[in-house]
VOGUSE-964757 format. One record per atom (N, C-alpha, C): residue number from 1; atom name; x, y, z. Coordinates in Angstrom, 2 decimals, always signed. Layout:
    k   a        x        y        z
  NUM  CA        X        Y        Z
...
END
This chain:
    k   a        x        y        z
    1   N    -4.82   +14.23   +17.39
    1  CA    -5.98   +14.76   +16.66
    1   C    -7.30   +14.37   +17.31
    2   N    -7.27   +13.32   +18.13
    2  CA    -8.48   +12.87   +18.81
    2   C    -8.09   +12.22   +20.13
    3   N    -8.95   +12.35   +21.12
    3  CA    -8.68   +11.72   +22.42
    3   C    -8.88   +10.22   +22.37
    4   N    -9.84    +9.77   +21.56
    4  CA   -10.16    +8.35   +21.52
    4   C   -10.70    +8.01   +20.13
    5   N   -10.34    +6.82   +19.64
    5  CA   -10.86    +6.36   +18.34
    5   C   -10.81    +4.84   +18.31
    6   N   -11.53    +4.28   +17.34
    6  CA   -11.47    +2.85   +17.07
    6   C   -10.60    +2.62   +15.84
    7   N    -9.78    +1.60   +15.90
    7  CA    -8.92    +1.27   +14.76
    7   C    -8.87    -0.24   +14.62
    8   N    -8.91    -0.72   +13.40
    8  CA    -8.85    -2.15   +13.17
    8   C    -9.14    -2.49   +11.73
    9   N    -9.57    -3.71   +11.51
    9  CA    -9.86    -4.14   +10.15
    9   C   -10.73    -5.37   +10.14
   10   N   -11.39    -5.59    +9.01
   10  CA   -12.19    -6.79    +8.83
   10   C   -12.16    -7.18    +7.36
   11   N   -12.34    -8.45    +7.09
   11  CA   -12.36    -8.90    +5.71
   11   C   -13.05   -10.25    +5.63
   12   N   -13.70   -10.51    +4.51
   12  CA   -14.40   -11.77    +4.28
   12   C   -14.15   -12.20    +2.83
   13   N   -12.93   -12.67    +2.54
   13  CA   -12.56   -12.97    +1.15
   13   C   -12.93   -14.37    +0.66
   14   N   -13.57   -15.18    +1.49
   14  CA   -13.83   -16.56    +1.09
   14   C   -15.07   -16.65    +0.19
   15   N   -14.93   -16.04    -0.97
   15  CA   -15.95   -16.10    -2.02
   15   C   -15.26   -16.55    -3.31
   16   N   -16.03   -17.06    -4.23
   16  CA   -15.48   -17.73    -5.41
   16   C   -14.51   -16.85    -6.18
   17   N   -14.89   -15.62    -6.49
   17  CA   -14.06   -14.79    -7.37
   17   C   -12.73   -14.42    -6.72
   18   N   -12.73   -14.18    -5.40
   18  CA   -11.48   -13.85    -4.71
   18   C   -10.58   -15.08    -4.65
   19   N   -11.14   -16.23    -4.33
   19  CA   -10.34   -17.45    -4.29
   19   C    -9.74   -17.77    -5.65
   20   N   -10.51   -17.58    -6.73
   20  CA    -9.99   -17.85    -8.06
   20   C    -8.88   -16.88    -8.43
   21   N    -9.00   -15.63    -7.99
   21  CA    -7.95   -14.64    -8.28
   21   C    -6.63   -15.04    -7.61
   22   N    -6.70   -15.46    -6.36
   22  CA    -5.49   -15.89    -5.66
   22   C    -4.96   -17.20    -6.24
   23   N    -5.86   -18.07    -6.65
   23  CA    -5.42   -19.32    -7.27
   23   C    -4.69   -19.03    -8.58
   24   N    -5.13   -18.04    -9.33
   24  CA    -4.49   -17.67   -10.58
   24   C    -3.04   -17.24   -10.35
   25   N    -2.77   -16.62    -9.20
   25  CA    -1.40   -16.22    -8.89
   25   C    -0.53   -17.39    -8.45
   26   N    -1.13   -18.55    -8.26
   26  CA    -0.40   -19.77    -7.86
   26   C    +0.30   -19.61    -6.52
   27   N    -0.39   -18.99    -5.57
   27  CA    +0.20   -18.80    -4.24
   27   C    -0.61   -19.46    -3.14
   28   N    -1.71   -20.13    -3.46
   28  CA    -2.52   -20.78    -2.44
   28   C    -1.92   -22.14    -2.08
   29   N    -1.84   -22.42    -0.78
   29  CA    -1.31   -23.69    -0.31
   29   C    -2.32   -24.80    -0.58
   30   N    -1.85   -25.98    -0.98
   30  CA    -2.78   -27.10    -1.19
   30   C    -3.19   -27.79    +0.10
   31   N    -2.46   -27.50    +1.20
   31  CA    -2.79   -28.18    +2.45
   31   C    -3.00   -27.18    +3.59
   32   N    -1.91   -26.59    +4.09
   32  CA    -2.03   -25.66    +5.20
   32   C    -0.91   -24.63    +5.12
   33   N    -0.97   -23.64    +5.97
   33  CA    +0.02   -22.56    +5.97
   33   C    +1.18   -22.94    +6.89
   34   N    +2.41   -22.98    +6.33
   34  CA    +3.60   -23.35    +7.09
   34   C    +4.66   -22.25    +6.95
   35   N    +4.45   -21.09    +7.55
   35  CA    +5.44   -20.01    +7.41
   35   C    +6.83   -20.45    +7.87
   36   N    +7.84   -20.08    +7.09
   36  CA    +9.26   -20.27    +7.40
   36   C    +9.69   -21.74    +7.37
   37   N    +8.77   -22.67    +7.19
   37  CA    +9.14   -24.07    +7.08
   37   C    +9.63   -24.35    +5.66
   38   N   +10.65   -25.20    +5.52
   38  CA   +11.24   -25.46    +4.21
   38   C   +10.23   -26.03    +3.23
   39   N    +9.22   -26.73    +3.72
   39  CA    +8.24   -27.35    +2.84
   39   C    +6.98   -26.48    +2.66
   40   N    +7.07   -25.21    +2.96
   40  CA    +5.91   -24.32    +2.81
   40   C    +5.48   -24.25    +1.34
   41   N    +4.17   -24.12    +1.14
   41  CA    +3.65   -24.15    -0.22
   41   C    +2.71   -23.00    -0.54
   42   N    +2.57   -22.04    +0.39
   42  CA    +1.76   -20.89    +0.04
   42   C    +0.82   -20.43    +1.13
   43   N    -0.09   -19.57    +0.70
   43  CA    -1.02   -18.86    +1.58
   43   C    -2.30   -19.67    +1.78
   44   N    -2.89   -19.53    +2.96
   44  CA    -4.26   -19.97    +3.21
   44   C    -5.07   -18.72    +3.55
   45   N    -6.14   -18.49    +2.83
   45  CA    -6.98   -17.32    +3.09
   45   C    -7.94   -17.59    +4.23
   46   N    -8.23   -16.55    +4.99
   46  CA    -9.17   -16.66    +6.10
   46   C   -10.04   -15.42    +6.20
   47   N   -10.98   -15.47    +7.10
   47  CA   -11.86   -14.34    +7.36
   47   C   -11.77   -13.96    +8.83
   48   N   -11.97   -12.70    +9.13
   48  CA   -11.92   -12.29   +10.53
   48   C   -12.06   -10.80   +10.70
   49   N   -11.94   -10.36   +11.94
   49  CA   -12.02    -8.94   +12.27
   49   C   -11.33    -8.71   +13.59
   50   N   -10.78    -7.55   +13.76
   50  CA   -10.16    -7.16   +15.02
   50   C   -10.25    -5.66   +15.18
   51   N   -10.53    -5.21   +16.39
   51  CA   -10.65    -3.77   +16.66
   51   C    -9.94    -3.43   +17.97
   52   N    -9.44    -2.23   +18.03
   52  CA    -8.81    -1.73   +19.26
   52   C    -9.34    -0.34   +19.56
   53   N    -9.43    -0.03   +20.84
   53  CA    -9.70    +1.34   +21.28
   53   C    -8.36    +2.03   +21.48
   54   N    -8.10    +3.06   +20.71
   54  CA    -6.89    +3.87   +20.85
   54   C    -7.26    +5.18   +21.51
   55   N    -6.52    +5.54   +22.53
   55  CA    -6.80    +6.82   +23.18
   55   C    -5.54    +7.35   +23.84
   56   N    -5.58    +8.63   +24.10
   56  CA    -4.45    +9.24   +24.78
   56   C    -4.35    +8.69   +26.20
   57   N    -3.14    +8.70   +26.74
   57  CA    -2.95    +8.19   +28.10
   57   C    -3.83    +8.95   +29.09
   58   N    -3.90   +10.26   +28.92
   58  CA    -4.67   +11.09   +29.86
   58   C    -6.15   +10.72   +29.82
   59   N    -6.67   +10.47   +28.61
   59  CA    -8.08   +10.12   +28.47
   59   C    -8.36    +8.75   +29.10
   60   N    -7.46    +7.79   +28.87
   60  CA    -7.64    +6.45   +29.44
   60   C    -7.56    +6.48   +30.96
   61   N    -6.60    +7.24   +31.49
   61  CA    -6.44    +7.31   +32.94
   61   C    -7.64    +7.97   +33.59
   62   N    -8.17    +8.99   +32.93
   62  CA    -9.30    +9.73   +33.50
   62   C   -10.55    +8.87   +33.62
   63   N   -10.73    +7.93   +32.72
   63  CA   -11.93    +7.08   +32.79
   63   C   -11.65    +5.74   +33.48
   64   N   -10.43    +5.58   +34.00
   64  CA   -10.09    +4.37   +34.73
   64   C    -9.98    +3.14   +33.86
   65   N    -9.57    +3.33   +32.61
   65  CA    -9.48    +2.21   +31.68
   65   C    -8.34    +1.28   +32.05
   66   N    -8.50    +0.01   +31.75
   66  CA    -7.41    -0.95   +31.84
   66   C    -6.55    -0.80   +30.58
   67   N    -5.34    -0.29   +30.75
   67  CA    -4.47    -0.03   +29.60
   67   C    -3.69    -1.30   +29.28
   68   N    -3.87    -1.82   +28.08
   68  CA    -3.25    -3.10   +27.71
   68   C    -1.83    -2.93   +27.20
   69   N    -1.56    -1.85   +26.50
   69  CA    -0.23    -1.60   +25.96
   69   C    -0.21    -0.20   +25.38
   70   N    +0.99    +0.28   +25.11
   70  CA    +1.17    +1.57   +24.45
   70   C    +1.57    +1.34   +22.99
   71   N    +0.92    +2.05   +22.07
   71  CA    +1.38    +2.08   +20.69
   71   C    +2.58    +3.02   +20.66
   72   N    +3.76    +2.43   +20.58
   72  CA    +4.98    +3.22   +20.75
   72   C    +5.46    +3.87   +19.47
   73   N    +5.20    +3.23   +18.33
   73  CA    +5.70    +3.79   +17.08
   73   C    +5.10    +3.10   +15.88
   74   N    +5.25    +3.76   +14.74
   74  CA    +4.75    +3.22   +13.48
   74   C    +5.74    +3.57   +12.38
   75   N    +5.90    +2.66   +11.44
   75  CA    +6.74    +2.91   +10.28
   75   C    +6.03    +2.49    +9.02
   76   N    +6.10    +3.33    +8.00
   76  CA    +5.42    +3.06    +6.73
   76   C    +6.41    +3.21    +5.58
   77   N    +6.20    +2.42    +4.53
   77  CA    +6.98    +2.60    +3.31
   77   C    +6.18    +2.08    +2.13
   78   N    +6.53    +2.56    +0.97
   78  CA    +5.92    +2.09    -0.28
   78   C    +7.06    +1.88    -1.26
   79   N    +7.46    +0.62    -1.44
   79  CA    +8.69    +0.40    -2.21
   79   C    +8.48    +0.44    -3.72
   80   N    +7.20    +0.33    -4.18
   80  CA    +6.90    +0.45    -5.62
   80   C    +7.78    -0.48    -6.46
   81   N    +8.05    -1.66    -5.93
   81  CA    +8.94    -2.60    -6.62
   81   C    +8.18    -3.47    -7.62
   82   N    +7.08    -4.07    -7.18
   82  CA    +6.34    -5.00    -8.04
   82   C    +4.95    -5.15    -7.46
   83   N    +3.95    -5.41    -8.31
   83  CA    +2.59    -5.52    -7.83
   83   C    +2.40    -6.71    -6.89
   84   N    +3.20    -7.79    -7.08
   84  CA    +3.02    -8.97    -6.24
   84   C    +4.30    -9.45    -5.60
   85   N    +5.44    -9.35    -6.27
   85  CA    +6.69    -9.88    -5.73
   85   C    +7.22    -8.99    -4.61
   86   N    +7.70    -9.58    -3.52
   86  CA    +8.23    -8.78    -2.41
   86   C    +9.67    -8.34    -2.67
   87   N   +10.10    -7.31    -1.96
   87  CA   +11.48    -6.83    -2.03
   87   C   +11.99    -6.61    -0.61
   88   N   +13.30    -6.55    -0.46
   88  CA   +13.90    -6.41    +0.87
   88   C   +13.85    -4.97    +1.36
   89   N   +14.09    -4.01    +0.48
   89  CA   +14.31    -2.63    +0.94
   89   C   +13.07    -1.98    +1.53
   90   N   +11.88    -2.32    +1.03
   90  CA   +10.67    -1.71    +1.57
   90   C   +10.37    -2.12    +3.00
   91   N   +10.30    -3.43    +3.29
   91  CA   +10.11    -3.86    +4.67
   91   C   +11.22    -3.38    +5.60
   92   N   +12.45    -3.40    +5.11
   92  CA   +13.56    -2.89    +5.93
   92   C   +13.34    -1.44    +6.31
   93   N   +12.95    -0.62    +5.34
   93  CA   +12.71    +0.80    +5.60
   93   C   +11.59    +1.01    +6.62
   94   N   +10.52    +0.23    +6.50
   94  CA    +9.39    +0.39    +7.41
   94   C    +9.77    -0.01    +8.84
   95   N   +10.52    -1.08    +8.98
   95  CA   +10.95    -1.50   +10.32
   95   C   +11.88    -0.48   +10.95
   96   N   +12.81    +0.05   +10.17
   96  CA   +13.72    +1.08   +10.69
   96   C   +12.95    +2.34   +11.10
   97   N   +11.98    +2.72   +10.28
   97  CA   +11.17    +3.91   +10.59
   97   C   +10.36    +3.71   +11.86
   98   N    +9.86    +2.49   +12.07
   98  CA    +9.08    +2.19   +13.27
   98   C    +9.96    +2.31   +14.52
   99   N   +11.13    +1.72   +14.48
   99  CA   +12.05    +1.81   +15.62
   99   C   +12.40    +3.26   +15.92
  100   N   +12.66    +4.04   +14.88
  100  CA   +13.02    +5.45   +15.07
  100   C   +11.85    +6.23   +15.67
  101   N   +10.63    +5.98   +15.17
  101  CA    +9.45    +6.68   +15.68
  101   C    +9.18    +6.34   +17.14
  102   N    +9.48    +5.10   +17.51
  102  CA    +9.25    +4.65   +18.88
  102   C   +10.40    +5.02   +19.82
  103   N   +11.52    +5.50   +19.27
  103  CA   +12.69    +5.78   +20.09
  103   C   +13.30    +4.52   +20.67
  104   N   +13.24    +3.42   +19.91
  104  CA   +13.73    +2.13   +20.37
  104   C   +15.01    +1.73   +19.63
  105   N   +15.84    +0.97   +20.30
  105  CA   +16.95    +0.29   +19.64
  105   C   +16.48    -1.09   +19.21
  106   N   +17.15    -1.66   +18.22
  106  CA   +16.78    -2.99   +17.75
  106   C   +16.79    -4.00   +18.89
  107   N   +17.74    -3.85   +19.83
  107  CA   +17.88    -4.80   +20.94
  107   C   +16.73    -4.72   +21.94
  108   N   +15.90    -3.69   +21.84
  108  CA   +14.78    -3.55   +22.77
  108   C   +13.61    -4.47   +22.44
  109   N   +13.55    -4.98   +21.22
  109  CA   +12.39    -5.75   +20.77
  109   C   +12.52    -7.20   +21.24
  110   N   +11.51    -7.67   +21.96
  110  CA   +11.50    -9.04   +22.46
  110   C   +10.80   -10.01   +21.52
  111   N    +9.77    -9.50   +20.82
  111  CA    +8.96   -10.38   +19.96
  111   C    +8.57    -9.64   +18.69
  112   N    +8.69   -10.32   +17.56
  112  CA    +8.28    -9.78   +16.27
  112   C    +7.24   -10.69   +15.65
  113   N    +6.04   -10.16   +15.46
  113  CA    +5.00   -10.90   +14.73
  113   C    +5.22   -10.62   +13.25
  114   N    +5.75   -11.63   +12.55
  114  CA    +6.13   -11.45   +11.16
  114   C    +4.92   -11.47   +10.23
  115   N    +5.11   -10.87    +9.06
  115  CA    +4.06   -10.94    +8.03
  115   C    +3.84   -12.41    +7.65
  116   N    +4.92   -13.15    +7.43
  116  CA    +4.92   -14.61    +7.36
  116   C    +3.77   -15.27    +6.65
  117   N    +3.65   -15.09    +5.34
  117  CA    +2.48   -15.61    +4.62
  117   C    +2.58   -17.09    +4.30
  118   N    +3.80   -17.64    +4.31
  118  CA    +3.97   -19.04    +3.95
  118   C    +4.35   -19.26    +2.50
  119   N    +4.56   -18.19    +1.74
  119  CA    +5.07   -18.36    +0.37
  119   C    +6.59   -18.41    +0.41
  120   N    +7.19   -19.05    -0.58
  120  CA    +8.64   -19.17    -0.63
  120   C    +9.30   -17.81    -0.61
  121   N    +8.83   -16.91    -1.48
  121  CA    +9.50   -15.62    -1.64
  121   C    +9.30   -14.72    -0.44
  122   N    +8.06   -14.59    +0.06
  122  CA    +7.81   -13.65    +1.15
  122   C    +8.63   -13.98    +2.39
  123   N    +8.61   -15.23    +2.80
  123  CA    +9.28   -15.59    +4.06
  123   C   +10.79   -15.41    +3.95
  124   N   +11.34   -15.71    +2.78
  124  CA   +12.79   -15.54    +2.59
  124   C   +13.17   -14.06    +2.59
  125   N   +12.39   -13.25    +1.88
  125  CA   +12.66   -11.80    +1.81
  125   C   +12.48   -11.15    +3.17
  126   N   +11.43   -11.53    +3.89
  126  CA   +11.19   -10.93    +5.21
  126   C   +12.31   -11.29    +6.18
  127   N   +12.77   -12.54    +6.13
  127  CA   +13.88   -12.94    +6.98
  127   C   +15.11   -12.09    +6.70
  128   N   +15.41   -11.88    +5.43
  128  CA   +16.57   -11.07    +5.05
  128   C   +16.42    -9.64    +5.55
  129   N   +15.22    -9.08    +5.46
  129  CA   +14.98    -7.71    +5.93
  129   C   +15.14    -7.62    +7.45
  130   N   +14.63    -8.62    +8.16
  130  CA   +14.77    -8.63    +9.62
  130   C   +16.25    -8.66   +10.02
  131   N   +17.04    -9.47    +9.33
  131  CA   +18.47    -9.55    +9.63
  131   C   +19.16    -8.20    +9.39
  132   N   +18.78    -7.52    +8.33
  132  CA   +19.39    -6.22    +8.05
  132   C   +19.09    -5.21    +9.15
  133   N   +17.87    -5.24    +9.66
  133  CA   +17.46    -4.25   +10.66
  133   C   +17.99    -4.60   +12.04
  134   N   +17.92    -5.86   +12.43
  134  CA   +18.21    -6.25   +13.81
  134   C   +19.60    -6.82   +14.01
  135   N   +20.32    -7.12   +12.94
  135  CA   +21.67    -7.63   +13.09
  135   C   +21.70    -8.91   +13.91
  136   N   +22.66    -9.01   +14.81
  136  CA   +22.79   -10.21   +15.64
  136   C   +21.57   -10.45   +16.52
  137   N   +20.87    -9.37   +16.89
  137  CA   +19.70    -9.52   +17.75
  137   C   +18.57   -10.27   +17.05
  138   N   +18.62   -10.34   +15.73
  138  CA   +17.60   -11.10   +14.99
  138   C   +17.54   -12.54   +15.45
  139   N   +18.67   -13.06   +15.94
  139  CA   +18.72   -14.45   +16.38
  139   C   +18.36   -14.61   +17.87
  140   N   +18.21   -13.49   +18.57
  140  CA   +17.90   -13.54   +20.00
  140   C   +16.42   -13.33   +20.30
  141   N   +15.76   -12.52   +19.48
  141  CA   +14.35   -12.23   +19.75
  141   C   +13.47   -13.34   +19.20
  142   N   +12.28   -13.45   +19.76
  142  CA   +11.31   -14.43   +19.28
  142   C   +10.57   -13.87   +18.07
  143   N   +10.40   -14.72   +17.08
  143  CA    +9.66   -14.37   +15.86
  143   C    +8.59   -15.43   +15.66
  144   N    +7.43   -15.03   +15.15
  144  CA    +6.45   -16.04   +14.75
  144   C    +5.49   -15.42   +13.76
  145   N    +4.81   -16.29   +13.03
  145  CA    +3.73   -15.86   +12.14
  145   C    +2.43   -16.50   +12.61
  146   N    +1.52   -15.68   +13.10
  146  CA    +0.24   -16.22   +13.56
  146   C    -0.70   -16.54   +12.40
  147   N    -0.32   -16.17   +11.17
  147  CA    -1.12   -16.59   +10.01
  147   C    -1.16   -18.10    +9.90
  148   N    -0.20   -18.77   +10.51
  148  CA    -0.23   -20.23   +10.53
  148   C    -1.42   -20.76   +11.31
  149   N    -2.02   -19.91   +12.13
  149  CA    -3.17   -20.31   +12.95
  149   C    -4.48   -19.70   +12.43
  150   N    -4.48   -18.38   +12.19
  150  CA    -5.73   -17.73   +11.77
  150   C    -5.80   -17.49   +10.27
  151   N    -4.78   -17.94    +9.52
  151  CA    -4.70   -17.77    +8.07
  151   C    -4.49   -16.29    +7.72
  152   N    -4.44   -16.01    +6.43
  152  CA    -4.23   -14.64    +5.97
  152   C    -5.60   -14.01    +5.75
  153   N    -5.98   -13.15    +6.66
  153  CA    -7.31   -12.53    +6.61
  153   C    -7.30   -11.19    +5.89
  154   N    -6.25   -10.97    +5.09
  154  CA    -6.15    -9.80    +4.22
  154   C    -6.36    -8.51    +5.01
  155   N    -7.46    -7.80    +4.79
  155  CA    -7.65    -6.51    +5.46
  155   C    -7.81    -6.60    +6.96
  156   N    -8.03    -7.79    +7.50
  156  CA    -8.13    -7.98    +8.95
  156   C    -6.82    -8.48    +9.55
  157   N    -5.85    -8.88    +8.69
  157  CA    -4.65    -9.56    +9.19
  157   C    -3.88    -8.72   +10.19
  158   N    -3.60    -7.46    +9.84
  158  CA    -2.78    -6.64   +10.73
  158   C    -3.49    -6.34   +12.04
  159   N    -4.83    -6.27   +12.01
  159  CA    -5.59    -6.04   +13.25
  159   C    -5.49    -7.26   +14.17
  160   N    -5.64    -8.46   +13.60
  160  CA    -5.51    -9.67   +14.41
  160   C    -4.10    -9.81   +14.98
  161   N    -3.11    -9.45   +14.17
  161  CA    -1.72    -9.59   +14.61
  161   C    -1.36    -8.52   +15.64
  162   N    -1.99    -7.36   +15.55
  162  CA    -1.85    -6.36   +16.61
  162   C    -2.34    -6.91   +17.94
  163   N    -3.49    -7.60   +17.92
  163  CA    -4.04    -8.19   +19.14
  163   C    -3.09    -9.26   +19.67
  164   N    -2.50   -10.05   +18.76
  164  CA    -1.54   -11.08   +19.18
  164   C    -0.35   -10.45   +19.89
  165   N    +0.13    -9.32   +19.39
  165  CA    +1.25    -8.63   +20.03
  165   C    +0.88    -8.11   +21.41
  166   N    -0.28    -7.49   +21.50
  166  CA    -0.72    -6.94   +22.79
  166   C    -0.90    -8.07   +23.82
  167   N    -1.47    -9.19   +23.39
  167  CA    -1.68   -10.29   +24.32
  167   C    -0.37   -10.97   +24.69
  168   N    +0.61   -10.96   +23.78
  168  CA    +1.93   -11.48   +24.14
  168   C    +2.53   -10.66   +25.27
  169   N    +2.34    -9.34   +25.22
  169  CA    +2.81    -8.46   +26.29
  169   C    +2.03    -8.73   +27.57
  170   N    +0.72    -8.87   +27.45
  170  CA    -0.12    -9.07   +28.63
  170   C    +0.12   -10.42   +29.31
  171   N    +0.25   -11.47   +28.51
  171  CA    +0.30   -12.82   +29.05
  171   C    +1.71   -13.35   +29.24
  172   N    +2.71   -12.70   +28.62
  172  CA    +4.06   -13.23   +28.68
  172   C    +4.20   -14.54   +27.94
  173   N    +3.48   -14.65   +26.83
  173  CA    +3.52   -15.86   +26.01
  173   C    +3.66   -15.46   +24.54
  174   N    +4.65   -16.02   +23.86
  174  CA    +4.83   -15.77   +22.44
  174   C    +4.02   -16.81   +21.67
  175   N    +3.09   -16.38   +20.79
  175  CA    +2.32   -17.34   +20.02
  175   C    +3.21   -18.06   +19.01
  176   N    +2.92   -19.32   +18.70
  176  CA    +3.83   -20.10   +17.87
  176   C    +3.59   -19.92   +16.37
  177   N    +4.55   -20.36   +15.60
  177  CA    +4.36   -20.60   +14.17
  177   C    +3.92   -22.05   +14.04
  178   N    +2.63   -22.24   +13.85
  178  CA    +2.07   -23.59   +13.79
  178   C    +2.44   -24.27   +12.46
  179   N    +2.32   -25.57   +12.44
  179  CA    +2.49   -26.38   +11.23
  179   C    +3.93   -26.45   +10.73
  180   N    +4.87   -25.95   +11.51
  180  CA    +6.27   -25.92   +11.11
  180   C    +6.87   -27.33   +11.16
  181   N    +7.50   -27.75   +10.05
  181  CA    +8.03   -29.10    +9.97
  181   C    +9.53   -29.17    +9.73
  182   N   +10.05   -28.34    +8.81
  182  CA   +11.45   -28.48    +8.40
  182   C   +12.16   -27.14    +8.43
  183   N   +13.34   -27.05    +9.05
  183  CA   +14.12   -25.82    +9.03
  183   C   +14.51   -25.44    +7.60
  184   N   +14.48   -24.15    +7.32
  184  CA   +14.90   -23.62    +6.02
  184   C   +16.13   -22.76    +6.26
  185   N   +17.26   -23.05    +5.64
  185  CA   +18.47   -22.26    +5.86
  185   C   +18.32   -20.80    +5.46
  186   N   +17.34   -20.50    +4.61
  186  CA   +17.10   -19.11    +4.23
  186   C   +16.16   -18.40    +5.20
  187   N   +15.59   -19.14    +6.16
  187  CA   +14.68   -18.58    +7.17
  187   C   +15.13   -19.10    +8.53
  188   N   +16.34   -18.73    +8.92
  188  CA   +17.01   -19.37   +10.06
  188   C   +16.88   -18.61   +11.37
  189   N   +15.79   -17.86   +11.54
  189  CA   +15.55   -17.17   +12.79
  189   C   +14.82   -18.09   +13.78
  190   N   +14.67   -17.62   +15.02
  190  CA   +13.93   -18.37   +16.04
  190   C   +12.45   -18.10   +15.81
  191   N   +11.80   -18.95   +15.00
  191  CA   +10.42   -18.69   +14.58
  191   C    +9.39   -19.34   +15.51
  192   N    +9.80   -19.73   +16.71
  192  CA    +8.88   -20.27   +17.73
  192   C    +8.03   -21.40   +17.13
  193   N    +8.66   -22.48   +16.67
  193  CA    +7.91   -23.52   +15.96
  193   C    +6.93   -24.29   +16.84
  194   N    +5.67   -24.25   +16.45
  194  CA    +4.61   -25.16   +16.93
  194   C    +4.14   -25.00   +18.37
  195   N    +4.99   -24.60   +19.28
  195  CA    +4.62   -24.57   +20.70
  195   C    +4.74   -23.14   +21.25
  196   N    +3.70   -22.61   +21.90
  196  CA    +3.82   -21.29   +22.52
  196   C    +4.98   -21.26   +23.50
  197   N    +5.58   -20.10   +23.66
  197  CA    +6.76   -19.98   +24.53
  197   C    +6.52   -18.91   +25.58
  198   N    +6.74   -19.27   +26.83
  198  CA    +6.68   -18.26   +27.89
  198   C    +7.90   -17.36   +27.78
  199   N    +7.66   -16.07   +27.72
  199  CA    +8.75   -15.11   +27.63
  199   C    +8.24   -13.75   +28.09
  200   N    +9.06   -13.03   +28.81
  200  CA    +8.73   -11.67   +29.18
  200   C    +8.81   -10.80   +27.94
  201   N    +7.67   -10.26   +27.52
  201  CA    +7.62    -9.41   +26.33
  201   C    +7.33    -7.99   +26.76
  202   N    +8.33    -7.16   +26.71
  202  CA    +8.17    -5.74   +27.04
  202   C    +7.87    -4.91   +25.80
  203   N    +8.48    -5.31   +24.67
  203  CA    +8.27    -4.61   +23.40
  203   C    +7.97    -5.65   +22.33
  204   N    +6.90    -5.43   +21.58
  204  CA    +6.55    -6.30   +20.46
  204   C    +6.36    -5.46   +19.21
  205   N    +6.75    -6.02   +18.09
  205  CA    +6.54    -5.36   +16.80
  205   C    +5.72    -6.26   +15.89
  206   N    +5.00    -5.64   +14.97
  206  CA    +4.16    -6.38   +14.03
  206   C    +4.41    -5.88   +12.62
  207   N    +4.73    -6.81   +11.71
  207  CA    +4.94    -6.47   +10.30
  207   C    +3.68    -6.75    +9.50
  208   N    +3.32    -5.82    +8.61
  208  CA    +2.19    -6.02    +7.71
  208   C    +2.59    -5.46    +6.34
  209   N    +2.69    -6.36    +5.36
  209  CA    +3.11    -5.97    +4.03
  209   C    +2.00    -6.33    +3.04
  210   N    +1.80    -5.49    +2.03
  210  CA    +0.67    -5.69    +1.13
  210   C    +1.11    -5.66    -0.33
  211   N    +0.18    -6.03    -1.19
  211  CA    +0.42    -6.01    -2.63
  211   C    +0.91    -4.63    -3.07
  212   N    +1.81    -4.62    -4.01
  212  CA    +2.32    -3.35    -4.51
  212   C    +3.43    -2.76    -3.68
  213   N    +3.85    -3.47    -2.63
  213  CA    +4.95    -2.97    -1.82
  213   C    +4.56    -1.91    -0.82
  214   N    +3.35    -1.99    -0.27
  214  CA    +2.91    -1.09    +0.79
  214   C    +3.17    -1.77    +2.13
  215   N    +4.00    -1.16    +2.97
  215  CA    +4.47    -1.81    +4.18
  215   C    +4.15    -0.98    +5.41
  216   N    +3.67    -1.64    +6.46
  216  CA    +3.36    -0.96    +7.72
  216   C    +3.89    -1.80    +8.87
  217   N    +4.54    -1.15    +9.83
  217  CA    +5.09    -1.83   +11.00
  217   C    +4.68    -1.05   +12.24
  218   N    +4.21    -1.76   +13.25
  218  CA    +3.80    -1.16   +14.52
  218   C    +4.66    -1.69   +15.65
  219   N    +4.90    -0.84   +16.64
  219  CA    +5.61    -1.24   +17.85
  219   C    +4.73    -0.99   +19.06
  220   N    +4.70    -1.95   +19.99
  220  CA    +3.90    -1.86   +21.20
  220   C    +4.81    -2.04   +22.42
  221   N    +4.53    -1.29   +23.46
  221  CA    +5.32    -1.36   +24.68
  221   C    +4.43    -1.69   +25.88
  222   N    +5.03    -2.39   +26.82
  222  CA    +4.36    -2.64   +28.09
  222   C    +4.33    -1.36   +28.91
  223   N    +3.22    -1.12   +29.59
  223  CA    +3.13    +0.04   +30.49
  223   C    +3.15    -0.44   +31.94
END
């Protein structure tokens, strides 16, 4: 529909009324964000912004642009399960739709940037959904939640995590799940605890799930 556009997000939720609303839901961590760690205690809110220039290959080539990655596919779902509680089937559907749109097999994905909020329910449900979609490969690919570093920036989160995926492809480094202390048997994937990992990343996926069961998954490929 367009040769070139800007896409991204920004959010600044660190104001009293937003913090009190999240506190009322009893999901804010008292210390820090520890996605997938057995002692995780909740979300840490953050502020930020991220933007990308999206354009057709022909348009980018014609202007001599440095192409960082290809947006290979997208998957969306709305599970309508609960306003706040997560469910397995919605994220599973979005991940499957993304792979299908990108023409990828589950085994093609090297790195998955998880939604990984650090709440007990989200991380357990997301792990279960990843296992359903990727099968045995779920234990071979690298997974991490960068919210452990930049916090949950709400409307900016998926934009920041998109950048993390693109840079993982560019640099050959998987960003870590920071603050990880204790393995959780319900979150038993390779979550790249605490230390960045050098790895050839040809395909990266990013999960973004929102209140009300609105789920979006993006896939990026190396060019």
